N, C-alpha and C positions, 0 to 999 in steps of 0.2 A: 341870375334869378335871385331876387331879394326877398327877405321876409321881415315881418314885424312882430314885436311882442309887447303885450300890455298887461300890467298887473291889475287884475280885476278886484282882488282883495289880497290882504297879506298872505304871501306864499302861494297864490293861485294865479297862473299866467295864461293868457290867451295868445297862442302862436298862430300866425297867418303867413301863408306863402302863396304867391300867384303861380299857377301851373299852366300858363299859356291859354290859348283860346280853344273852346269847344269846336271841333271841325264841323259840327252840324249847325249849331246856333251862332257861331262866331263870337259868343260872349266869353269874357275872361273867366277862367275857372280858378277857384280859390280853395285852398286846403286849410282847414282850421283845426286846431288841437288844443285841448286844455292840459296844462302841465302844473304839477304841484312840486314846489321846491324853492331853492334860493334863486336869486337873479343869475348867478353864474351857471347854475345847473340848467336854468331855462334857456340861456344863450346857447349852451351846447345842444340842448334838445331842438332848438330852432335850426341850428346848423344841420343836424341829422335830417330834419324835416325837409330842408331845402335840397339836400342830397337825394332824398327819396323822390321828391317831385321831379328832379332833373333826370333820374334814371328810370322813372316810370314805375317804381316799386310801390307807389301809393295809388295805383290804378283802381284799387277796390273802392275808393271813395265815391266813385260814380255808380256803384252797383245799387240796384233797387231791392226793396223788400222781397219782391217776387223772385228775383234772381238768387237772393240769399236762401230763401226757403227751398228752392229747387236744389241748389248746391248742397245745402245742409242735409236734406233728406237723402240725396245720393251718397253723401259722406257716411251717414248712419248705415245705409244699406251695405256699403263697402266694408264697414267695420263689423258686419255680422248681425245686425239687429234683425229680428224675425220678420218674415213677410207680413204677418198680421200687424205688427207695429208700424211697418213702413206704409202699409195700406191705410192705417188709421191716420197717420200724419199727413199723407197726401190728400186724403178726403177732407181733413180739417182745413188744410191750406187752401184747397180749391173752393171749398164751400163757404168759408168764413173769413179767412185772412187775406187772400189775394184780391178778392173783389173790393175790399176796403182799402188795402194798403199796398197792393202789388206794385203799383207804378211809383210809389214814393221812394225818393233817393234815401239811402241809409243815412247819409250825413245830415239829412234834413228831417229825419224822423224824430219826433219829440214825445215826451211822456204824455203831453196833453192829447196828442193824436191817439195814443194807445188807450187812454182813459175814455176818450170819445167812442172808440170802437167797443169797449166793454159796456158802456152805457147803451149803445145802439143794440148790442146783442141781448142785453137784459130787456130792453124795450120791445124786442121782437118776441119775447116770451121764453127765451132760453134760460135755463137754470143757472144760479151762481156757480154751481159745481162745474157745469160745462164751460162757462166763461173763464173760470180759473184754469181749465184745461187749455183753452186758447192762450191765456197768458203764459202758462208754463211752456208751451211750444215756442212762442215768440221769444220768451226769455232765454231759453236754451239756444235757439238759433242765433240770437244777438250776442250771446256770450261767445259762441263760436266765431262770429264775425270779428269780435275783439281779438281773439287768438290769431285770426288770419290777417290782422292789421287792416281790416276793411273800415273799421271805426275805432275810435279811441275809448269810448265808454258806451255801455248799453243803456238806452233810454228806458228799458224795462225796469232797471234798478230803481227808478224814481216814479214809475207808474203805480197806480193804486187799483189792483184788481178787487173785485167784490169779496167780502168775507163769505165763507161757505162752511158752516158747521156741518159735519157729516150727520145725515138724518139718523134718528134712533131706529135701530133695527126692530121691526115688529112682525116676525114671521107668524104663520098660522099655528094654532095649538095642535096638540096630538090628535084631537078629534077631527080637526079639519084635514090634517095629513092623512089620517086613516080613511076618511070619506073620499079623498082624492084618489088614493091608491086603489081602494075597492072599486070605484067607478071605472078606473082605467083597466083593472084586472079583467073586467067583463068583456072588453073589446080588444085589448092588446096586452097579453100577459108579459111579453118581453119588456114593454115600456114600464109596466107596473113594477117589474123586478128592478129596473134601473132606478125608478123613483124611490123604492124601498131602500136600496143601497145608498142612494144619495142622502136620504134622511138619516140613516144610521151611521154613516162614515163621515159625512161632511165634505166629500170629494167634490171638486169642481167639475163642471160639465165636460170640459175637454179631457180631464183626467179619467172620468168614467168611460168616455169613448175610447180611450187609449188602453184600457185594461185588456190583457190577454189571459187565457186560462192558466198559463204558466205562472202568472202573478198570484194566483190563488193557492193557498196551502190549507186544505180542508182539515188535515190532521192537527195543524197548529192553530187553526181558526184565525188566519191572518191573510191580508192582501197587501201586496207591495205596489205602490204607485211609482212607476218608472218613467212614464212618458205622458204626453198630452197631445191631443189632436186639435188642429186649428183649421178653420176655413179661411182661405185667402183667395185673392183674385187669380192666383195661379193654380188653384186646386187645393187638395187636402195636404196639410203639412203635419208630419210627425216630429215632435220636438220634446225637449226635456220639460219636466214640471217647472212651475214658476220659479222655484228656488234653485233649480238646476241640480237637485239631488233627490235621490229616491227616498221614500219614507214607507215604513211598515205600519199598518193599522190593524189592531186587534178587532176581531169580529165577534158579535154575540151569537148565540145559538140560532136565533131566528134568522139572522142575515145569512149564516152558513146554509141553513135549510132552504131559504129562498134561492140562493145561488146554485145549490145542488139540484133543485127542481128545474131551474133554468138550463143547467148543463144537460139534463136529460132531454129537454126539448130540442136543444141545439144538436145533440147527437142524433136524434130521430130525424131532424131535417137533413143532416148530412147523409144519413142512410137512404133517405128518400130519393136523393139524386145520385146514389151509387158511390158516395164518397165517405171519408172518415173525418172526424173532428180532430184536428191537430191540437197539440198542447199550445202551439203558437197562434192558434186562431183567436180572434177577438171575442170577448165575452158578449158584446152586443154588436150584431152585424145584420145587414139585409141580405147577405149572400147565403146560399144554402150550406156552404162549407165554412162560412164565417171568415173568409180570407181578408176582407176589408172591413174597416170600422164604420160604425154609424158616424155621419157627419154632425158636428155640433149644431149647425143651423137646422138640420133636419130634426134633431131632438127638440129644439126650441119650437119649431113649427108644430110638431106633433103635440107637444105639451100644451100649447095655446089652444089647440082643438079639444084636448081631453079635459082641461080644467073647467070648461063650461059645463060639463056633465055633473061636476061636483059643486056647481055654483060658487066657484072660487076664482073668478076672473081677475081678481086683484092680486093673485099669487103668481109669482114668476118662478122659474126653475131655481134660481139662486136662493130663494127663500128656504129650500130644502136644506141647503148648507147652513143657513142661519138657524134653522130649527135644530139641527144637530148641535151647533155651538151653544145656543141658548139653553137647550135641555141639559147639557152637561154643566154649564155655568150655574144654572139654577139648582142643580143637584149637589153643588159644592166641589166639583172636580177642579183641581188647581189649574191656573191659567197656562202654565207651561205645558201640561199634558194636552189641553185643548188646542194650543198653538201647534203642537207637534202633529196632532191628528189632522188639523186643517191645512197644514203645510205653510203656516206663517213663518217667515224667516226670523221674526223677532216677536216674542210674547207681548211686547208693548203694542203691537198692531192689534192683537186679540183683545187686550185690555181696553184699548181706546174704542174699538168697535162695539164691544159687548159689555162695557162698564156698567150700564144701568141694569143689566141682568144679574150683576154680582151683588146687588143690594140685599137679596134674600140671604146670600152667604154671609154678608156682614151682620145681618140681624141674628143669624144663627150664632155667630161669634159673640154677640152681646148676650144671648141666652146662656151660653157657656159660662160667661163671667157671672151672670146673675145666680146661676145654680151653685156657684162656689160658696154661697151663703156667707158672705162677708158681713161683719156686724154693722148695725146702724150707728154711724158716728154721732148721731144726735143723742144716742143713749149713753150717758156718761158712766153707767154701771157695767158696760161691757168689759169683761175681764180678759177675753182671749180673742185672738184674731180670727180663728176658725173654730167651729163647734167641735167638741170632742177633743179638746186639748191642742188643736192647731194642726192635726194631720189632714192633708188633702184627701178628699174622699175618692179620688180617682174616677173610675168609670161609673161608680154609683152616683157620684155628684153630677156627672154629665147627663144622666138619665136619658140615654139613647140606645138604640139597638146596636149591638156589636157588629162591626164590619168584617166581612169575610176576607181574611188576608189574601186568599187565593183569587178573589174575584177581580182585583185590580180596578183601574179607573176607566178602562176602555170599553167595558160592556154597558150597553144601554138596555139590555133585556135580561141579564143574568142567565139562568139555565132554562128559561121557558122556551118551548117550541112554538113557533108561530108560522102560519102560512101567510102568503100575501093577502089572500082574501079574508081569512077569518079575523086576525087581529094584526093589522099591518104595522102599527107603531104605537108604542105606549111611552108616555113621558117618564 
């Protein structure tokens, strides 16, 4: 079995080896590989390629995109990726990727074909963010194909997915959140309490569903997020939070009051069926003894029904998390504290998502500098840097209310007592 090599440009070689005939078509099969290096190195690489073709170790070159996606997803599942993630990749592959590229041989897949797919998806009305998700899945699968020696280079490296700036977060204001919770309170107090806690803690939907009464410490006014609930094709999955570590969130007095009232309701339901409410029971459950959690999809369905009553059909459940973050950011709470409350692994994620809400904090910083009363440099008669002989005026110069050192940055309501119905949320 012979091979050929051709220098396409200085230091870049095209290696080709004939690998016999295809048993189905009878056509000659050819293995092609691009190599970068000297002529001597290219010759050695060609010899290795000939050996691979002879012993069949380059069989992956005939694999299709569809076969790769199936094998890659199975590989992810074997490595412990969550069922929710696996379901998402399978759905994406079957709905968008395989219909367009499933039968294409990997060795014949080009960046142009990928770009054509992206344009087709955009033309079908899909968002740039969604198309970038498609590109990310293909790119990761193709990188794995390179590791498996199925292909020599990923065409996704040279493809051009659409740019997708993350949309600016625009959650409803405090009045809208209050109206929503009040409307839900009239028909579903349990759901109203979940919405209240979502707005004041910023917890994700699955994290709220995963809270147990043992996670709540009323005396310390804290709740610890230890798990998350996820809906999958195989049923409900209990898993770690997104960052795979627990986090403790301080609660304001109003949120503690709401949870205490909800606990009393849960205890009464348990008594009604001749049972007791265990400390390991879930905070939100459809069962009388709260043994099982609410399903996240059930929460979303109920939320969509309730939001119509408040004329807030544009609001989704995740906006409650956004409301919590933007309220804290607008109040000047530091980004690291907000990130810890939200469960962001890196404060940079928080900063990138909510940067436009930090403008108010930046303006406050400008006001601080203005109140230092530095001299007008256009006035040549100024004799001192600061009034009063140059001593910084401290808190008097800042002209703002003193912060309670015991209040911390985690409280959104201070010591005020609120009920779900009376004053659900204040900014």
